[in-house]
Residue frames as a rotation matrix with the C-alpha (Angstrom) as fourth column:
MET 1
0.530 0.847 -0.039 0.07
0.848 -0.530 0.009 -0.01
-0.013 -0.038 -0.999 0.02
ASP 2
-0.197 -0.673 0.713 1.50
0.588 -0.663 -0.463 3.35
0.784 0.328 0.527 -1.07
LYS 3
-0.479 -0.105 -0.872 2.28
0.814 -0.425 -0.396 5.87
-0.329 -0.899 0.289 1.67
LYS 4
0.510 0.672 0.537 -0.10
0.773 -0.632 0.057 8.91
0.377 0.386 -0.842 1.63
ILE 5
-0.594 -0.802 -0.064 1.62
0.769 -0.543 -0.336 12.17
0.235 -0.249 0.940 1.89
THR 6
0.308 0.595 -0.742 0.63
0.681 -0.683 -0.265 15.62
-0.664 -0.423 -0.616 3.13
ILE 7
-0.244 -0.275 0.930 0.39
0.892 -0.440 0.104 18.36
0.380 0.855 0.353 0.41
ALA 8
0.028 0.206 -0.978 0.66
0.623 -0.769 -0.143 22.03
-0.781 -0.606 -0.150 1.61
ILE 9
-0.138 -0.014 0.990 -0.45
0.909 -0.398 0.122 24.73
0.392 0.917 0.067 -0.84
ASP 10
0.041 0.079 -0.996 0.27
0.657 -0.753 -0.033 28.30
-0.753 -0.653 -0.083 0.40
GLY 11
-0.578 -0.291 0.763 -0.01
0.787 -0.447 0.425 31.65
0.217 0.846 0.487 -1.36
HIS 12
-0.972 0.214 -0.100 -1.65
-0.179 -0.944 -0.277 35.04
-0.153 -0.251 0.956 -1.62
SER 13
-0.247 0.960 0.133 -5.35
0.061 0.153 -0.986 35.51
-0.967 -0.235 -0.096 -1.49
SER 14
0.627 0.720 -0.298 -7.39
-0.260 -0.167 -0.951 34.95
-0.734 0.674 0.083 -4.67
CYS 15
-0.295 -0.766 -0.571 -4.66
-0.903 0.030 0.428 33.18
-0.311 0.642 -0.701 -6.54
GLY 16
0.313 0.582 -0.750 -6.74
-0.823 0.560 0.091 30.10
0.474 0.589 0.655 -7.04
LYS 17
-0.680 -0.650 0.340 -5.28
-0.714 0.480 -0.510 28.00
0.168 -0.589 -0.790 -4.21
SER 18
-0.333 0.681 0.652 -8.59
-0.557 0.416 -0.719 26.52
-0.761 -0.603 0.240 -3.17
THR 19
0.632 0.615 -0.471 -9.66
-0.723 0.249 -0.644 25.56
-0.279 0.748 0.602 -6.63
MET 20
0.089 -0.722 -0.686 -6.38
-0.735 0.417 -0.534 23.75
0.672 0.552 -0.494 -7.44
ALA 21
-0.788 -0.421 0.450 -6.19
-0.614 0.478 -0.628 22.10
0.049 -0.771 -0.635 -4.08
LYS 22
0.030 0.915 0.401 -9.76
-0.640 0.326 -0.695 20.82
-0.767 -0.236 0.596 -4.40
ASP 23
0.703 0.227 -0.674 -9.19
-0.708 0.316 -0.632 19.56
0.070 0.921 0.383 -7.84
LEU 24
-0.274 -0.874 -0.402 -5.89
-0.695 0.469 -0.546 17.86
0.665 0.129 -0.735 -7.01
ALA 25
-0.658 0.068 0.750 -7.38
-0.628 0.499 -0.597 16.16
-0.415 -0.864 -0.285 -3.89
ARG 26
0.443 0.886 0.139 -10.32
-0.627 0.417 -0.659 14.77
-0.641 0.204 0.740 -5.97
GLU 27
0.567 -0.269 -0.778 -7.91
-0.733 0.265 -0.626 13.60
0.375 0.926 -0.047 -8.71
ILE 28
-0.397 -0.826 -0.399 -5.64
-0.471 0.557 -0.684 11.70
0.788 -0.084 -0.610 -6.37
GLY 29
0.255 0.682 -0.685 -8.27
0.239 0.642 0.728 10.57
0.937 -0.350 0.001 -3.86
TYR 30
-0.777 -0.527 -0.344 -7.03
0.521 -0.231 -0.822 12.73
0.354 -0.818 0.454 -0.93
ILE 31
0.319 0.821 -0.474 -9.04
0.946 -0.309 0.102 14.75
-0.063 -0.480 -0.875 1.54
TYR 32
-0.265 -0.313 0.912 -9.15
0.495 -0.856 -0.150 18.48
0.828 0.411 0.382 0.90
ILE 33
0.204 0.321 -0.925 -9.03
0.947 -0.303 0.104 21.01
-0.246 -0.898 -0.366 3.82
ASP 34
0.226 -0.004 0.974 -9.63
0.512 -0.850 -0.122 24.66
0.829 0.526 -0.190 3.18
SER 35
-0.323 -0.316 -0.892 -7.77
0.946 -0.094 -0.310 26.43
0.014 -0.944 0.329 6.06
GLY 36
-0.957 0.061 0.285 -8.82
-0.006 -0.982 0.191 29.90
0.291 0.181 0.939 4.77
ALA 37
-0.064 0.995 -0.071 -12.42
-0.029 0.070 0.997 28.82
0.998 0.066 0.025 5.18
MET 38
0.050 0.020 -0.999 -11.60
0.892 0.450 0.054 28.02
0.450 -0.893 0.005 8.82
TYR 39
-0.733 -0.405 -0.547 -10.47
0.620 -0.729 -0.290 31.55
-0.281 -0.552 0.785 9.53
ARG 40
-0.756 0.588 0.289 -13.42
-0.229 -0.651 0.724 32.92
0.614 0.481 0.626 7.66
CYS 41
0.104 0.796 -0.596 -15.61
0.454 0.496 0.741 30.89
0.885 -0.347 -0.310 10.02
CYS 42
-0.265 -0.271 -0.925 -13.99
0.963 -0.122 -0.240 32.55
-0.048 -0.955 0.293 12.96
THR 43
-0.997 -0.077 0.021 -14.67
0.080 -0.980 0.182 35.90
0.007 0.183 0.983 11.40
LEU 44
-0.369 0.928 -0.043 -18.27
-0.085 0.012 0.996 35.02
0.925 0.372 0.074 10.72
PHE 45
0.063 0.304 -0.951 -18.60
0.864 0.460 0.205 33.93
0.500 -0.834 -0.234 14.27
ALA 46
-0.660 -0.400 -0.635 -17.20
0.697 -0.641 -0.321 37.16
-0.279 -0.655 0.702 15.54
LEU 47
-0.919 0.370 0.135 -19.52
-0.232 -0.785 0.574 39.20
0.318 0.496 0.808 13.28
ASP 48
-0.135 0.928 -0.346 -22.63
0.194 0.367 0.910 37.16
0.972 0.055 -0.229 14.16
ASN 49
0.325 0.194 -0.925 -21.82
0.921 0.156 0.357 37.72
0.214 -0.968 -0.128 17.92
SER 50
0.876 0.100 0.472 -21.14
0.102 -0.995 0.021 41.47
0.472 0.029 -0.881 17.55
LEU 51
0.604 -0.744 -0.285 -17.46
0.579 0.165 0.798 41.01
-0.547 -0.647 0.531 18.43
ILE 52
-0.542 -0.655 0.526 -16.37
0.840 -0.408 0.357 43.35
-0.019 0.635 0.772 15.59
ALA 53
0.001 0.516 -0.857 -17.29
0.382 -0.792 -0.476 47.04
-0.924 -0.327 -0.198 16.00
PRO 54
0.865 0.453 0.217 -18.26
0.366 -0.274 -0.889 49.18
-0.343 0.848 -0.403 13.06
ASP 55
0.714 -0.652 -0.256 -14.78
-0.695 -0.704 -0.146 50.67
-0.085 0.282 -0.956 12.99
GLY 56
0.493 -0.411 -0.767 -13.29
-0.305 0.744 -0.595 47.25
0.815 0.527 0.241 12.80
THR 57
-0.394 -0.581 0.712 -12.15
-0.876 0.003 -0.482 47.04
0.278 -0.814 -0.511 16.44
ILE 58
0.042 0.345 -0.938 -12.29
-0.056 0.938 0.342 43.36
0.998 0.038 0.058 17.68
ASP 59
0.492 0.208 0.845 -13.39
-0.851 -0.090 0.517 42.47
0.183 -0.974 0.133 21.08
THR 60
-0.103 -0.689 -0.717 -10.44
-0.548 0.641 -0.537 40.10
0.830 0.338 -0.444 21.46
ALA 61
-0.790 -0.215 0.575 -10.98
-0.613 0.313 -0.725 39.20
-0.024 -0.925 -0.379 25.10
THR 62
0.124 0.890 0.440 -14.45
-0.669 0.402 -0.625 37.79
-0.733 -0.217 0.645 24.54
LEU 63
0.620 0.030 -0.784 -13.50
-0.699 0.473 -0.536 36.16
0.355 0.880 0.315 21.22
GLU 64
-0.503 -0.801 -0.324 -10.55
-0.549 0.586 -0.596 34.32
0.667 -0.122 -0.735 22.91
ALA 65
-0.620 0.299 0.725 -12.83
-0.637 0.348 -0.688 33.27
-0.458 -0.888 -0.025 25.76
ARG 66
0.317 0.936 0.152 -15.32
-0.588 0.320 -0.743 31.87
-0.744 0.146 0.652 23.21
MET 67
-0.270 -0.545 -0.794 -12.89
-0.960 0.213 0.180 30.14
0.071 0.811 -0.581 20.85
PRO 68
-0.906 -0.127 0.403 -13.81
-0.187 0.976 -0.113 26.67
-0.379 -0.178 -0.908 22.19
GLU 69
0.055 0.991 0.121 -17.31
-0.087 0.125 -0.988 27.31
-0.995 0.044 0.093 20.81
ILE 70
0.357 0.031 -0.934 -15.88
-0.879 -0.328 -0.346 27.45
-0.317 0.944 -0.090 17.30
GLN 71
-0.168 -0.343 0.924 -15.78
-0.025 0.939 0.344 24.04
-0.985 0.035 -0.167 15.52
VAL 72
0.073 0.106 -0.992 -15.16
-0.921 -0.375 -0.108 23.90
-0.384 0.921 0.070 11.84
SER 73
-0.264 -0.223 0.938 -15.76
0.071 0.966 0.250 20.88
-0.962 0.133 -0.239 9.70
PHE 74
-0.486 0.035 -0.873 -16.07
-0.845 -0.276 0.459 19.95
-0.225 0.961 0.164 6.00
LYS 75
-0.063 0.570 0.819 -18.66
-0.005 0.821 -0.571 17.72
-0.998 -0.040 -0.049 4.36
PHE 76
-0.924 -0.334 0.186 -18.53
0.155 0.117 0.981 16.50
-0.349 0.935 -0.056 0.78
ASN 77
-0.056 0.869 -0.491 -21.23
-0.551 -0.437 -0.711 17.96
-0.833 0.231 0.503 -1.47
PRO 78
-0.261 -0.139 0.955 -22.27
0.468 0.847 0.251 15.32
-0.844 0.513 -0.156 -4.01
GLU 79
0.728 0.665 0.166 -23.86
0.513 -0.368 -0.775 17.93
-0.454 0.650 -0.609 -6.28
THR 80
0.825 -0.518 -0.226 -20.78
-0.564 -0.775 -0.284 20.17
-0.028 0.362 -0.932 -6.58
ARG 81
0.778 -0.554 -0.296 -18.41
0.484 0.829 -0.281 17.18
0.401 0.075 0.913 -5.91
ARG 82
-0.329 -0.838 0.436 -16.52
0.058 -0.479 -0.876 19.50
0.943 -0.263 0.206 -3.55
PRO 83
-0.359 0.201 -0.912 -16.55
0.914 0.272 -0.300 19.89
0.187 -0.941 -0.281 0.31
ASP 84
0.349 0.582 0.735 -18.75
0.198 -0.812 0.549 22.49
0.916 -0.046 -0.399 1.95
THR 85
-0.762 -0.646 0.040 -17.71
0.117 -0.199 -0.973 24.38
0.637 -0.737 0.227 5.05
TYR 86
0.392 0.878 -0.274 -19.74
0.422 0.093 0.902 24.03
0.818 -0.469 -0.334 8.28
LEU 87
-0.615 -0.511 0.601 -19.48
-0.311 -0.542 -0.780 26.15
0.724 -0.667 0.175 11.42
ASN 88
-0.808 0.318 0.496 -20.74
-0.426 0.266 -0.864 24.25
-0.407 -0.910 -0.079 14.42
ASN 89
-0.696 0.367 0.617 -22.65
0.504 0.862 0.055 21.96
-0.511 0.349 -0.785 12.04
GLU 90
0.472 0.740 -0.479 -24.29
0.162 -0.607 -0.778 24.89
-0.867 0.290 -0.406 10.21
LEU 91
0.111 -0.418 0.901 -23.63
0.981 0.192 -0.032 25.14
-0.159 0.888 0.432 6.47
VAL 92
0.585 0.014 -0.811 -21.89
0.179 -0.977 0.112 28.51
-0.791 -0.211 -0.575 5.92
GLU 93
-0.100 -0.707 0.700 -20.19
0.849 0.306 0.430 28.08
-0.519 0.638 0.569 2.61
ASP 94
0.116 0.217 0.969 -21.77
0.800 -0.599 0.038 31.08
0.589 0.771 -0.244 0.97
ARG 95
0.942 0.336 -0.005 -21.81
0.271 -0.752 0.600 33.31
0.198 -0.567 -0.800 3.99
ILE 96
0.494 -0.830 -0.260 -18.10
0.441 -0.018 0.897 33.02
-0.749 -0.558 0.357 4.60
ARG 97
-0.265 -0.614 0.743 -17.33
0.932 0.036 0.362 34.18
-0.249 0.788 0.563 1.01
THR 98
0.733 0.632 0.252 -18.97
0.667 -0.741 -0.082 37.69
0.135 0.228 -0.964 1.27
MET 99
-0.014 -0.746 0.665 -16.92
0.259 -0.645 -0.719 40.94
0.966 0.162 0.202 1.10
GLU 100
0.639 0.239 0.731 -18.03
-0.564 -0.500 0.657 41.64
0.523 -0.832 -0.184 4.70
VAL 101
0.937 -0.310 0.162 -16.18
0.138 0.752 0.645 38.57
-0.322 -0.582 0.747 5.86
SER 102
0.432 -0.794 0.428 -13.30
0.811 0.135 -0.570 39.18
0.395 0.593 0.702 3.41
SER 103
0.304 -0.270 0.914 -12.76
-0.058 -0.963 -0.265 42.75
0.951 0.028 -0.308 4.85
HIS 104
0.563 -0.016 0.826 -12.33
-0.803 -0.248 0.542 41.46
0.196 -0.969 -0.152 8.38
VAL 105
0.963 -0.044 -0.266 -10.70
0.065 0.995 0.070 38.07
0.262 -0.084 0.961 7.99
SER 106
0.187 -0.982 0.032 -7.04
0.236 0.014 -0.972 39.15
0.954 0.190 0.234 7.96
PRO 107
-0.210 -0.255 0.944 -7.16
-0.735 -0.595 -0.324 41.00
0.644 -0.762 -0.063 11.30
ILE 108
0.714 0.534 0.453 -8.98
-0.698 0.589 0.406 37.94
-0.050 -0.606 0.794 12.85
ALA 109
0.869 -0.387 -0.307 -6.49
0.223 0.862 -0.456 35.50
0.441 0.328 0.835 11.33
ALA 110
0.029 -0.938 0.346 -3.57
-0.115 -0.347 -0.931 37.54
0.993 -0.013 -0.118 12.73
LEU 111
0.433 0.250 0.866 -4.72
-0.838 -0.241 0.489 36.93
0.331 -0.938 0.105 16.27
PRO 112
-0.587 -0.798 -0.140 -2.32
-0.725 0.594 -0.348 34.46
0.361 -0.103 -0.927 18.00
PHE 113
-0.634 0.368 0.680 -5.08
-0.359 0.639 -0.681 32.56
-0.685 -0.676 -0.273 19.94
VAL 114
0.497 0.769 -0.403 -7.09
-0.689 0.067 -0.721 32.30
-0.527 0.636 0.563 16.76
ARG 115
0.175 -0.549 -0.817 -4.22
-0.849 0.336 -0.407 30.83
0.499 0.765 -0.407 14.80
ALA 116
-0.754 -0.525 0.395 -3.40
-0.657 0.611 -0.442 28.47
-0.009 -0.593 -0.805 17.70
ALA 117
-0.112 0.851 0.513 -6.97
-0.497 0.399 -0.771 27.17
-0.861 -0.341 0.378 17.80
MET 118
0.757 0.488 -0.433 -7.32
-0.592 0.234 -0.771 26.62
-0.275 0.841 0.466 14.09
THR 119
-0.088 -0.835 -0.544 -3.87
-0.882 0.319 -0.347 25.21
0.463 0.449 -0.764 13.71
ALA 120
-0.698 -0.149 0.700 -4.70
-0.538 0.754 -0.377 22.53
-0.472 -0.640 -0.607 16.34
GLN 121
0.291 0.929 0.227 -7.89
-0.409 0.335 -0.849 21.73
-0.865 0.154 0.478 14.48
GLN 122
0.629 -0.136 -0.765 -6.01
-0.767 0.049 -0.640 21.50
0.125 0.989 -0.074 11.11
GLN 123
-0.446 -0.891 -0.079 -3.29
-0.858 0.451 -0.246 19.27
0.255 -0.042 -0.966 12.55
ALA 124
-0.416 0.423 0.805 -5.91
-0.395 0.712 -0.580 16.93
-0.819 -0.560 -0.129 13.99
MET 125
0.674 0.715 -0.185 -7.61
-0.455 0.205 -0.867 16.67
-0.582 0.668 0.464 10.62
GLY 126
0.645 -0.487 -0.588 -4.31
-0.654 0.047 -0.755 15.94
0.396 0.872 -0.288 8.87
ARG 127
0.323 -0.580 0.748 -2.70
-0.792 0.268 0.549 13.54
-0.518 -0.770 -0.373 11.35
GLU 128
0.403 -0.029 0.915 -2.90
0.095 0.995 -0.010 10.54
-0.910 0.092 0.403 9.10
GLY 129
-0.752 -0.617 -0.231 -1.69
-0.140 -0.193 0.971 12.15
-0.644 0.762 0.059 5.82
GLY 130
-0.571 0.542 0.617 -3.52
0.819 0.427 0.382 11.71
-0.056 0.723 -0.688 2.62
ILE 131
0.405 0.705 -0.583 -4.60
0.662 -0.665 -0.345 15.39
-0.631 -0.246 -0.736 2.73
VAL 132
-0.381 -0.421 0.823 -4.32
0.776 -0.630 0.037 18.53
0.503 0.653 0.566 0.56
MET 133
0.367 0.496 -0.787 -4.52
0.857 -0.509 0.079 21.72
-0.362 -0.704 -0.612 2.58
ASP 134
-0.127 -0.406 0.905 -4.26
0.729 -0.656 -0.192 25.30
0.672 0.636 0.380 1.34
GLY 135
0.727 0.320 -0.607 -3.70
0.672 -0.509 0.537 28.45
-0.138 -0.799 -0.586 3.24
ARG 136
0.831 -0.449 0.328 -1.14
-0.330 -0.873 -0.358 31.00
0.447 0.189 -0.874 4.21
ASP 137
0.007 -0.861 0.509 1.09
-0.986 -0.090 -0.139 29.10
0.165 -0.501 -0.850 6.60
ILE 138
0.891 0.447 0.074 0.49
-0.453 0.885 0.106 25.45
-0.018 -0.128 0.992 5.94
GLY 139
0.692 -0.671 -0.266 3.96
0.374 0.648 -0.664 24.55
0.618 0.360 0.699 4.80
THR 140
-0.190 -0.810 0.555 5.63
-0.188 -0.525 -0.830 26.78
0.964 -0.262 -0.053 7.37
ALA 141
-0.587 0.039 0.808 3.63
-0.786 -0.266 -0.558 26.46
0.193 -0.963 0.187 10.59
VAL 142
0.410 0.868 0.279 0.87
-0.896 0.440 -0.053 23.83
-0.169 -0.228 0.959 10.28
PHE 143
0.911 -0.160 0.381 2.70
0.202 0.977 -0.072 21.07
-0.361 0.143 0.922 8.46
PRO 144
0.436 -0.811 -0.391 6.36
-0.802 -0.547 0.239 22.14
-0.408 0.209 -0.889 8.27
ASP 145
-0.558 -0.695 0.454 7.25
-0.408 0.706 0.579 18.48
-0.723 0.139 -0.677 7.41
ALA 146
0.638 0.770 -0.009 4.78
-0.301 0.240 -0.923 18.14
-0.708 0.592 0.385 4.51
GLU 147
0.014 -0.708 0.706 6.30
0.517 0.609 0.602 16.13
-0.856 0.356 0.374 1.82
LEU 148
-0.330 -0.011 0.944 5.07
0.904 -0.291 0.313 18.37
0.271 0.957 0.106 -1.01
LYS 149
-0.009 0.281 -0.960 4.88
0.526 -0.815 -0.243 22.18
-0.850 -0.507 -0.141 -0.60
ILE 150
-0.172 0.031 0.985 3.58
0.933 -0.317 0.173 24.54
0.317 0.948 0.025 -3.31
PHE 151
-0.338 0.097 -0.936 3.70
0.419 -0.875 -0.242 28.31
-0.843 -0.474 0.255 -3.08
VAL 152
-0.070 0.428 0.901 1.26
0.997 0.006 0.075 29.98
0.027 0.904 -0.428 -5.49
THR 153
-0.373 -0.043 -0.927 1.22
0.260 -0.964 -0.060 33.51
-0.891 -0.263 0.371 -6.73
ALA 154
-0.020 0.295 0.955 -0.20
0.989 -0.135 0.063 35.77
0.147 0.946 -0.289 -9.43
SER 155
-0.788 -0.322 0.525 -0.31
0.329 -0.941 -0.082 39.45
0.521 0.108 0.847 -10.23
ASP 156
-0.817 0.469 -0.335 -2.48
0.143 -0.397 -0.907 41.70
-0.558 -0.789 0.257 -8.06
GLU 157
-0.473 0.656 -0.588 -4.78
-0.825 -0.565 0.034 42.73
-0.310 0.501 0.808 -10.88
ILE 158
-0.496 0.263 -0.827 -5.33
-0.467 0.722 0.510 39.26
0.732 0.639 -0.236 -12.08
ARG 159
-0.835 0.136 -0.534 -6.17
0.486 0.637 -0.598 38.08
0.259 -0.758 -0.598 -8.57
ALA 160
-0.712 0.615 -0.338 -8.57
-0.207 -0.645 -0.736 40.97
-0.671 -0.454 0.587 -7.99
GLN 161
-0.460 0.520 -0.720 -10.26
-0.873 -0.116 0.474 40.18
0.163 0.846 0.507 -11.34
ARG 162
-0.647 0.174 -0.742 -10.75
0.064 0.983 0.175 36.53
0.759 0.066 -0.647 -10.37
ARG 163
-0.825 0.321 -0.464 -12.24
0.521 0.116 -0.846 37.55
-0.218 -0.940 -0.263 -7.03
TYR 164
-0.617 0.607 -0.501 -14.48
-0.550 -0.788 -0.278 40.18
-0.563 0.104 0.820 -8.63
ASP 165
-0.495 0.383 -0.780 -15.76
-0.704 0.349 0.619 37.69
0.509 0.855 0.097 -11.20
GLU 166
-0.778 0.177 -0.603 -16.46
0.418 0.863 -0.285 35.13
0.470 -0.474 -0.745 -8.43
LEU 167
-0.752 0.528 -0.395 -18.49
0.210 -0.376 -0.902 37.62
-0.625 -0.761 0.172 -6.43
ILE 168
-0.563 0.548 -0.618 -20.49
-0.787 -0.583 0.200 38.69
-0.251 0.600 0.760 -9.52
ALA 169
-0.643 0.159 -0.749 -21.16
-0.348 0.811 0.471 35.12
0.682 0.563 -0.466 -10.47
LYS 170
-0.749 0.331 -0.574 -22.62
0.648 0.547 -0.530 34.52
0.139 -0.769 -0.624 -7.02
GLY 171
0.212 0.874 0.438 -24.90
0.637 -0.463 0.617 37.59
0.742 0.148 -0.654 -7.39
GLN 172
0.340 -0.127 -0.932 -23.00
0.882 -0.302 0.363 39.58
-0.328 -0.945 0.009 -4.75
PRO 173
0.995 -0.013 0.096 -22.35
0.026 -0.917 -0.399 43.31
0.093 0.399 -0.912 -5.11
ALA 174
0.279 -0.960 -0.005 -18.69
0.788 0.226 0.572 44.07
-0.548 -0.163 0.820 -6.02
ASP 175
0.958 -0.147 -0.246 -16.54
-0.255 -0.830 -0.497 46.94
-0.131 0.539 -0.832 -7.19
PHE 176
0.699 -0.700 -0.147 -13.31
0.466 0.602 -0.649 46.09
0.542 0.385 0.747 -8.83
ASP 177
-0.011 -0.780 0.626 -11.28
-0.203 -0.611 -0.765 48.84
0.979 -0.135 -0.152 -7.17
ASP 178
0.428 0.279 0.860 -12.68
-0.884 -0.070 0.463 47.92
0.190 -0.958 0.216 -3.78
VAL 179
1.000 0.004 -0.002 -11.77
-0.004 0.996 0.086 44.25
0.002 -0.086 0.996 -4.38
LEU 180
0.406 -0.910 0.089 -8.26
0.410 0.094 -0.907 45.20
0.817 0.405 0.411 -5.41
ALA 181
-0.052 -0.329 0.943 -7.70
-0.647 -0.708 -0.283 47.48
0.761 -0.625 -0.176 -2.35
ASN 182
0.695 0.363 0.620 -9.10
-0.713 0.456 0.533 44.79
-0.089 -0.813 0.576 -0.05
LEU 183
0.904 -0.373 -0.207 -6.74
0.273 0.878 -0.394 42.21
0.328 0.300 0.896 -1.65
ARG 184
0.085 -0.943 0.322 -3.67
0.194 -0.301 -0.934 44.33
0.977 0.142 0.157 -1.22
GLU 185
0.105 0.005 0.994 -4.56
-0.879 -0.467 0.096 45.17
0.465 -0.884 -0.045 2.35
ARG 186
0.913 0.285 0.291 -5.00
-0.387 0.832 0.397 41.51
-0.129 -0.475 0.870 3.14
ASP 187
0.606 -0.785 -0.131 -1.63
0.433 0.464 -0.773 40.79
0.668 0.411 0.621 1.60
ARG 188
-0.033 -0.602 0.798 -0.06
-0.439 -0.708 -0.553 43.47
0.898 -0.368 -0.241 3.73
ILE 189
0.373 0.265 0.889 -1.62
-0.925 0.035 0.378 42.09
0.069 -0.964 0.258 6.96
ASP 190
0.991 0.121 -0.048 -0.97
-0.123 0.992 -0.040 38.47
0.043 0.046 0.998 6.08
SER 191
0.519 -0.852 -0.060 2.71
0.376 0.291 -0.880 39.13
0.767 0.434 0.472 5.33
THR 192
-0.298 -0.629 0.718 3.45
-0.239 -0.679 -0.694 41.26
0.924 -0.378 0.052 8.30
ARG 193
0.696 0.627 0.351 1.67
-0.484 0.048 0.874 39.67
0.531 -0.778 0.336 11.14
ALA 194
0.066 -0.806 0.588 3.72
-0.997 -0.083 -0.001 38.46
0.049 -0.586 -0.809 14.07
VAL 195
-0.167 0.035 0.985 2.44
-0.410 0.907 -0.102 34.95
-0.897 -0.421 -0.137 14.22
ALA 196
-0.226 0.058 0.972 2.83
0.571 0.817 0.084 32.56
-0.789 0.574 -0.218 11.31
PRO 197
-0.018 0.162 -0.987 3.14
-0.553 -0.824 -0.125 35.32
-0.833 0.543 0.104 8.53
LEU 198
0.936 0.274 0.222 2.52
0.088 0.428 -0.899 34.45
-0.341 0.861 0.376 4.83
ARG 199
0.218 -0.874 -0.434 5.79
-0.868 -0.376 0.323 33.44
-0.446 0.306 -0.841 3.42
GLN 200
0.617 -0.038 -0.786 7.30
-0.537 0.710 -0.456 30.87
0.575 0.704 0.417 0.99
ALA 201
0.816 -0.399 0.419 8.81
-0.067 0.654 0.754 27.80
-0.574 -0.643 0.507 2.73
PRO 202
-0.013 -0.935 -0.353 12.41
-0.766 -0.218 0.605 27.29
-0.643 0.279 -0.713 1.71
ASP 203
-0.832 -0.329 0.446 11.58
-0.044 0.842 0.538 23.92
-0.553 0.428 -0.715 0.18
ALA 204
0.251 0.965 0.072 8.28
0.139 0.038 -0.990 24.96
-0.958 0.258 -0.124 -1.52
LEU 205
-0.586 -0.187 0.789 8.00
0.796 0.049 0.603 24.75
-0.151 0.981 0.120 -5.39
VAL 206
-0.578 0.289 -0.763 6.80
-0.067 -0.949 -0.309 28.06
-0.814 -0.128 0.567 -6.78
LEU 207
-0.412 0.498 0.763 3.81
0.900 0.352 0.257 28.18
-0.141 0.793 -0.593 -9.18
ASP 208
-0.694 0.205 -0.690 2.93
-0.208 -0.975 -0.080 31.59
-0.689 0.088 0.719 -10.85
ASN 209
-0.461 0.625 0.631 -0.46
0.762 0.643 -0.080 30.97
-0.456 0.443 -0.772 -12.37
SER 210
-0.342 0.324 -0.882 -1.09
-0.196 -0.943 -0.270 34.46
-0.919 0.080 0.386 -13.70
HIS 211
-0.127 0.220 -0.967 -1.31
-0.971 -0.228 0.075 33.20
-0.204 0.948 0.243 -17.28
LEU 212
-0.992 -0.125 -0.032 -2.09
-0.128 0.981 0.147 29.47
0.013 0.150 -0.989 -16.76
THR 213
-0.070 0.974 -0.218 -5.43
-0.679 0.113 0.726 27.77
0.731 0.199 0.653 -17.41
ILE 214
0.357 0.331 0.873 -7.00
-0.900 0.371 0.228 25.57
-0.249 -0.868 0.430 -14.79
PRO 215
0.999 0.014 0.030 -6.16
-0.006 0.972 -0.235 22.49
-0.033 0.235 0.971 -16.82
GLU 216
0.395 -0.919 0.026 -2.55
-0.007 -0.032 -0.999 23.58
0.919 0.394 -0.019 -17.25
GLN 217
-0.215 -0.461 0.861 -2.01
-0.885 -0.282 -0.371 24.22
0.414 -0.841 -0.348 -13.56
LYS 218
0.710 0.476 0.518 -3.78
-0.624 0.767 0.150 20.84
-0.326 -0.430 0.842 -12.76
GLN 219
0.887 -0.356 -0.294 -1.36
0.089 0.757 -0.648 19.08
0.453 0.549 0.703 -14.98
TRP 220
0.024 -0.904 0.427 1.54
-0.377 -0.404 -0.834 20.87
0.926 -0.141 -0.350 -13.35
LEU 221
0.092 0.122 0.988 0.34
-0.996 0.008 0.092 19.75
0.004 -0.992 0.122 -9.87
ILE 222
0.918 0.372 0.138 -0.23
-0.369 0.928 -0.047 16.20
-0.146 -0.008 0.989 -10.93
GLU 223
0.554 -0.804 -0.214 3.31
0.125 0.335 -0.934 15.94
0.823 0.491 0.286 -12.35
ARG 224
-0.204 -0.705 0.679 4.81
-0.728 -0.354 -0.586 17.36
0.654 -0.614 -0.441 -9.08
PHE 225
0.424 0.501 0.754 2.72
-0.873 0.448 0.193 14.87
-0.241 -0.740 0.628 -7.12
LYS 226
0.981 -0.075 -0.181 3.93
-0.005 0.915 -0.404 11.94
0.196 0.397 0.897 -9.24
GLU 227
0.208 -0.977 0.044 7.52
-0.141 -0.074 -0.987 13.06
0.968 0.199 -0.153 -8.96
LYS 228
-0.207 -0.292 0.934 7.32
-0.928 -0.245 -0.282 13.32
0.311 -0.925 -0.220 -5.15
THR 229
0.588 0.541 0.601 5.60
-0.736 0.666 0.121 10.07
-0.335 -0.513 0.790 -4.61
LYS 230
0.846 -0.310 -0.434 8.05
-0.077 0.734 -0.674 8.20
0.528 0.604 0.597 -6.72
THR 231
-0.177 -0.976 0.125 10.98
-0.193 -0.091 -0.977 9.27
0.965 -0.197 -0.172 -4.61
LEU 232
0.328 0.299 0.896 9.31
-0.917 -0.126 0.378 8.43
0.226 -0.946 0.233 -1.20
PRO 233
-0.817 -0.577 0.013 10.62
-0.559 0.786 -0.265 5.53
0.143 -0.223 -0.964 0.79
PRO 234
-0.312 0.739 -0.597 8.27
0.081 0.647 0.758 2.60
0.947 0.188 -0.262 1.10
PRO 235
0.344 0.547 0.763 5.88
-0.721 -0.367 0.588 2.80
0.602 -0.752 0.268 4.11
SER 236
-0.768 -0.602 0.220 7.10
-0.596 0.544 -0.590 1.03
0.235 -0.585 -0.777 7.26
LEU 237
-0.263 0.626 -0.734 5.37
-0.027 0.756 0.654 -2.16
0.964 0.192 -0.182 8.17
């Protein structure tokens, strides 16, 4: 029986990490875990419980005390053939993708106690291997020993256009300039936070998908997966 590896896909927001991670997991029969969705769930919880003021100030003391109430899970959707995100057993896949959540998720994700709680949940999900997880710090903080690490990037404008098109397709109001500004601010916060900042792991393979089609990047990922699993030692008995 082949050893199942852990695949960590990190990179900037709206560069298509989740799409490629989901497709790769389905192709190779692995479990997909969307770490970004987990931080969005924390943000949604904070918004729903009035823990974020209109000026963006976060009631960190109350949020920290209530972190044990936040449990994130993923369930396979047979219609979309992709996993949906659940917060405390409630389907929140659409709610966590709104601009309101997007505009608050980076400050929430920068809180050390939030990162500690979500990292613990992520590590529990991936303990047995056979997973594909995407996020900002998967290859550096969550699974530093992952056998295959990918760092994805694309230009700001292309990433903003992808995010804008996604919102419009869902019928949500969106302004391109607002989306671009939000994306750049998220990059700044993600890259400069004190705990587990967004950065490329030294042993990560870089994929700039600015001008790649989804089939092209899928093929690239499959080839990297095959290369990595060929060189692995046989599993111990």
